[in-house]
ZADO-1210 file (C-alpha; in nm, 4 decimals, padded with zeros to 6 digits):
<atoms>
<atom x="01.7377" y="-07.0427" z="-03.3502" code="MET" pos="1"/>
<atom x="01.7328" y="-07.1565" z="-03.7140" code="LYS" pos="2"/>
<atom x="01.4272" y="-06.9406" z="-03.7738" code="LYS" pos="3"/>
<atom x="01.6108" y="-06.6266" z="-03.6550" code="ILE" pos="4"/>
<atom x="01.9111" y="-06.7167" z="-03.8718" code="PHE" pos="5"/>
<atom x="01.6867" y="-06.7444" z="-04.1805" code="TYR" pos="6"/>
<atom x="01.5145" y="-06.4139" z="-04.1040" code="VAL" pos="7"/>
<atom x="01.8515" y="-06.2358" z="-04.0745" code="PHE" pos="8"/>
<atom x="01.9800" y="-06.4029" z="-04.3915" code="THR" pos="9"/>
<atom x="01.6741" y="-06.2953" z="-04.5895" code="ILE" pos="10"/>
<atom x="01.6945" y="-05.9428" z="-04.4452" code="ALA" pos="11"/>
<atom x="02.0635" y="-05.9183" z="-04.5420" code="ALA" pos="12"/>
<atom x="01.9839" y="-06.0431" z="-04.8940" code="PHE" pos="13"/>
<atom x="01.7022" y="-05.7890" z="-04.9390" code="VAL" pos="14"/>
<atom x="01.9249" y="-05.5100" z="-04.8039" code="PHE" pos="15"/>
<atom x="02.1989" y="-05.6134" z="-05.0489" code="GLY" pos="16"/>
<atom x="01.9580" y="-05.6013" z="-05.3420" code="LEU" pos="17"/>
<atom x="01.8407" y="-05.2544" z="-05.2419" code="CYS" pos="18"/>
<atom x="02.2000" y="-05.1321" z="-05.2116" code="ALA" pos="19"/>
<atom x="02.2884" y="-05.2683" z="-05.5568" code="CYS" pos="20"/>
<atom x="01.9854" y="-05.1018" z="-05.7103" code="GLY" pos="21"/>
<atom x="02.0824" y="-04.7685" z="-05.5564" code="ALA" pos="22"/>
<atom x="02.4355" y="-04.7831" z="-05.6984" code="SER" pos="23"/>
<atom x="02.3042" y="-04.8659" z="-06.0454" code="ASP" pos="24"/>
<atom x="02.0829" y="-04.5592" z="-06.0327" code="GLN" pos="25"/>
<atom x="02.3814" y="-04.3416" z="-05.9382" code="ALA" pos="26"/>
<atom x="02.5587" y="-04.4113" z="-06.2672" code="SER" pos="27"/>
<atom x="02.5809" y="-04.1610" z="-06.5507" code="ASN" pos="28"/>
<atom x="02.2058" y="-04.1525" z="-06.6053" code="GLN" pos="29"/>
<atom x="02.0374" y="-03.8178" z="-06.5439" code="PRO" pos="30"/>
<atom x="01.8336" y="-03.7745" z="-06.2310" code="SER" pos="31"/>
<atom x="01.4550" y="-03.7588" z="-06.2513" code="SER" pos="32"/>
<atom x="01.4538" y="-03.5282" z="-05.9489" code="GLN" pos="33"/>
<atom x="01.3196" y="-03.1757" z="-05.9996" code="PRO" pos="34"/>
<atom x="01.5827" y="-02.9243" z="-06.1043" code="VAL" pos="35"/>
<atom x="01.6942" y="-02.6824" z="-05.8330" code="ASP" pos="36"/>
<atom x="01.7552" y="-02.3667" z="-06.0344" code="ALA" pos="37"/>
<atom x="01.9681" y="-02.2215" z="-05.7544" code="ALA" pos="38"/>
<atom x="02.2102" y="-02.5160" z="-05.7576" code="HIS" pos="39"/>
<atom x="02.3073" y="-02.6727" z="-06.0873" code="ASN" pos="40"/>
<atom x="02.6257" y="-02.7706" z="-06.2675" code="SER" pos="41"/>
<atom x="02.6599" y="-02.4323" z="-06.4328" code="GLU" pos="42"/>
<atom x="02.6538" y="-02.2250" z="-06.1152" code="ASN" pos="43"/>
<atom x="02.7624" y="-02.4728" z="-05.8462" code="SER" pos="44"/>
<atom x="03.0536" y="-02.6665" z="-05.9946" code="LEU" pos="45"/>
<atom x="03.4057" y="-02.5679" z="-06.0886" code="ASP" pos="46"/>
<atom x="03.3386" y="-02.6903" z="-06.4420" code="TRP" pos="47"/>
<atom x="03.5999" y="-02.4914" z="-06.6395" code="ALA" pos="48"/>
<atom x="03.9105" y="-02.6958" z="-06.7163" code="GLY" pos="49"/>
<atom x="04.0502" y="-02.9865" z="-06.9140" code="VAL" pos="50"/>
<atom x="03.8667" y="-03.3204" z="-06.9365" code="TYR" pos="51"/>
<atom x="04.0272" y="-03.6285" z="-07.0894" code="ALA" pos="52"/>
<atom x="03.9701" y="-03.9973" z="-07.1500" code="GLY" pos="53"/>
<atom x="03.9514" y="-04.2700" z="-07.4110" code="VAL" pos="54"/>
<atom x="03.6145" y="-04.3050" z="-07.5806" code="ILE" pos="55"/>
<atom x="03.5055" y="-04.5868" z="-07.8132" code="PRO" pos="56"/>
<atom x="03.5659" y="-04.5623" z="-08.1871" code="ALA" pos="57"/>
<atom x="03.3803" y="-04.7593" z="-08.4523" code="ALA" pos="58"/>
<atom x="03.6930" y="-04.7961" z="-08.6652" code="SER" pos="59"/>
<atom x="03.9584" y="-04.8818" z="-08.4082" code="GLY" pos="60"/>
<atom x="04.0556" y="-04.9355" z="-08.0476" code="PRO" pos="61"/>
<atom x="03.9433" y="-04.5905" z="-07.9326" code="GLY" pos="62"/>
<atom x="03.9939" y="-04.2169" z="-07.9355" code="ILE" pos="63"/>
<atom x="04.2061" y="-04.0190" z="-07.6910" code="ASN" pos="64"/>
<atom x="03.9687" y="-03.7281" z="-07.6345" code="ALA" pos="65"/>
<atom x="04.0470" y="-03.4019" z="-07.4588" code="THR" pos="66"/>
<atom x="03.7934" y="-03.1229" z="-07.4121" code="ILE" pos="67"/>
<atom x="03.8897" y="-02.7885" z="-07.2646" code="THR" pos="68"/>
<atom x="03.6033" y="-02.5750" z="-07.1325" code="LEU" pos="69"/>
<atom x="03.6689" y="-02.2089" z="-07.0582" code="ARG" pos="70"/>
<atom x="03.4735" y="-01.9626" z="-06.8419" code="ASN" pos="71"/>
<atom x="03.4092" y="-01.7432" z="-07.1485" code="ASP" pos="72"/>
<atom x="03.1955" y="-02.0313" z="-07.2903" code="LEU" pos="73"/>
<atom x="03.4547" y="-02.1363" z="-07.5485" code="THR" pos="74"/>
<atom x="03.5928" y="-02.4872" z="-07.5911" code="TYR" pos="75"/>
<atom x="03.8616" y="-02.6847" z="-07.7690" code="GLU" pos="76"/>
<atom x="03.8255" y="-03.0519" z="-07.8578" code="VAL" pos="77"/>
<atom x="04.1274" y="-03.2655" z="-07.9442" code="GLN" pos="78"/>
<atom x="04.0750" y="-03.6145" z="-08.0842" code="TYR" pos="79"/>
<atom x="04.3588" y="-03.8578" z="-08.1416" code="GLN" pos="80"/>
<atom x="04.2467" y="-04.1855" z="-08.2953" code="TYR" pos="81"/>
<atom x="04.4523" y="-04.4667" z="-08.1463" code="ILE" pos="82"/>
<atom x="04.6541" y="-04.6622" z="-08.4081" code="ASP" pos="83"/>
<atom x="04.5903" y="-04.4053" z="-08.6840" code="ARG" pos="84"/>
<atom x="04.8881" y="-04.1866" z="-08.7742" code="PRO" pos="85"/>
<atom x="04.6613" y="-03.9396" z="-08.9551" code="ASP" pos="86"/>
<atom x="04.3978" y="-03.9423" z="-08.6809" code="GLY" pos="87"/>
<atom x="04.4643" y="-03.6148" z="-08.4956" code="ASP" pos="88"/>
<atom x="04.1897" y="-03.3522" z="-08.5071" code="PHE" pos="89"/>
<atom x="04.1290" y="-03.0271" z="-08.3206" code="THR" pos="90"/>
<atom x="03.8061" y="-02.8271" z="-08.3151" code="PHE" pos="91"/>
<atom x="03.7248" y="-02.5062" z="-08.1299" code="ALA" pos="92"/>
<atom x="03.4216" y="-02.2880" z="-08.0828" code="GLY" pos="93"/>
<atom x="03.1540" y="-02.1822" z="-07.8380" code="ASN" pos="94"/>
<atom x="02.9180" y="-02.3793" z="-07.6174" code="PHE" pos="95"/>
<atom x="02.5951" y="-02.3014" z="-07.4373" code="ARG" pos="96"/>
<atom x="02.4218" y="-02.4374" z="-07.1278" code="TRP" pos="97"/>
<atom x="02.0727" y="-02.5862" z="-07.1354" code="ASN" pos="98"/>
<atom x="01.7973" y="-02.4196" z="-06.9305" code="ASP" pos="99"/>
<atom x="01.8481" y="-02.6646" z="-06.6431" code="ALA" pos="100"/>
<atom x="02.2176" y="-02.5748" z="-06.6235" code="GLY" pos="101"/>
<atom x="02.3384" y="-02.9356" z="-06.6323" code="ASN" pos="102"/>
<atom x="02.4199" y="-02.9985" z="-06.9995" code="THR" pos="103"/>
<atom x="02.6341" y="-02.8150" z="-07.2517" code="ILE" pos="104"/>
<atom x="02.6017" y="-02.8146" z="-07.6284" code="THR" pos="105"/>
<atom x="02.9037" y="-02.7425" z="-07.8450" code="LEU" pos="106"/>
<atom x="02.8523" y="-02.5511" z="-08.1692" code="ASP" pos="107"/>
<atom x="03.0502" y="-02.8289" z="-08.3425" code="ALA" pos="108"/>
<atom x="02.9324" y="-03.0381" z="-08.6347" code="THR" pos="109"/>
<atom x="03.2414" y="-03.2651" z="-08.6448" code="ASN" pos="110"/>
<atom x="03.2154" y="-03.4123" z="-08.2922" code="VAL" pos="111"/>
<atom x="02.9312" y="-03.5142" z="-08.0619" code="PRO" pos="112"/>
<atom x="02.7936" y="-03.1849" z="-07.9316" code="PRO" pos="113"/>
<atom x="02.6073" y="-03.2757" z="-07.6091" code="HIS" pos="114"/>
<atom x="02.7676" y="-03.3401" z="-07.2674" code="TYR" pos="115"/>
<atom x="02.6251" y="-03.3760" z="-06.9185" code="ARG" pos="116"/>
<atom x="02.8411" y="-03.1832" z="-06.6697" code="VAL" pos="117"/>
<atom x="02.8817" y="-03.3493" z="-06.3296" code="VAL" pos="118"/>
<atom x="03.1400" y="-03.3126" z="-06.0537" code="GLU" pos="119"/>
<atom x="03.4797" y="-03.3699" z="-06.2163" code="GLY" pos="120"/>
<atom x="03.3404" y="-03.5358" z="-06.5304" code="ARG" pos="121"/>
<atom x="03.1841" y="-03.4777" z="-06.8708" code="LEU" pos="122"/>
<atom x="02.9451" y="-03.7494" z="-06.9840" code="ILE" pos="123"/>
<atom x="02.8953" y="-03.7643" z="-07.3589" code="GLN" pos="124"/>
<atom x="02.5333" y="-03.7827" z="-07.4688" code="LEU" pos="125"/>
<atom x="02.3966" y="-03.9074" z="-07.8008" code="ASP" pos="126"/>
<atom x="02.3429" y="-03.6766" z="-08.0981" code="MET" pos="127"/>
<atom x="01.9937" y="-03.5809" z="-07.9715" code="GLU" pos="128"/>
<atom x="02.1181" y="-03.5024" z="-07.6195" code="GLY" pos="129"/>
<atom x="01.9938" y="-03.8243" z="-07.4572" code="ASN" pos="130"/>
<atom x="02.2031" y="-04.0535" z="-07.2336" code="PRO" pos="131"/>
<atom x="02.3989" y="-04.3170" z="-07.4243" code="ILE" pos="132"/>
<atom x="02.2762" y="-04.6643" z="-07.3382" code="THR" pos="133"/>
<atom x="02.4120" y="-05.0105" z="-07.4002" code="GLY" pos="134"/>
<atom x="02.7207" y="-05.2073" z="-07.3100" code="ALA" pos="135"/>
<atom x="02.9639" y="-04.9199" z="-07.3771" code="LEU" pos="136"/>
<atom x="02.7648" y="-04.6424" z="-07.2067" code="ALA" pos="137"/>
<atom x="03.0144" y="-04.6088" z="-06.9199" code="ASP" pos="138"/>
<atom x="03.3000" y="-04.5599" z="-07.1688" code="GLU" pos="139"/>
<atom x="03.1761" y="-04.2175" z="-07.2804" code="TYR" pos="140"/>
<atom x="03.3068" y="-04.0326" z="-06.9742" code="VAL" pos="141"/>
<atom x="03.5870" y="-03.7780" z="-06.9648" code="LEU" pos="142"/>
<atom x="03.7515" y="-03.6993" z="-06.6308" code="THR" pos="143"/>
<atom x="03.8746" y="-03.3580" z="-06.5244" code="LYS" pos="144"/>
<atom x="04.2524" y="-03.3309" z="-06.4916" code="ARG" pos="145"/>
</atoms>
């Protein structure tokens, strides 16, 4: 009887480890799966709209960020630095989709230009268009209103 108990305990532990690994992979990291050109963020999601959240700031407690994406491929970015009375900025322009249809690039030079578009969220990428890594990686997400 003890032997069966140990087998079930080990099986449950292994299953738990596998489940945790799967949820870690489902974070904001891009998928290594082949791109399905017929179904991507650009043509399958309702991506136009307003996205907002608080992103990290090097010089303070954070930035209230709002990005509006329009169907005509124009955008508006509003940044409000928390605890800075002179910290409100607005930028507007055009954006383009990458060939895979899952990432947009703003024509901006004043704000980070690359964002991964997923269901109901924009995930900020680094200045080269790669996923942000490190302890604050999950903080660079804006949620659709």
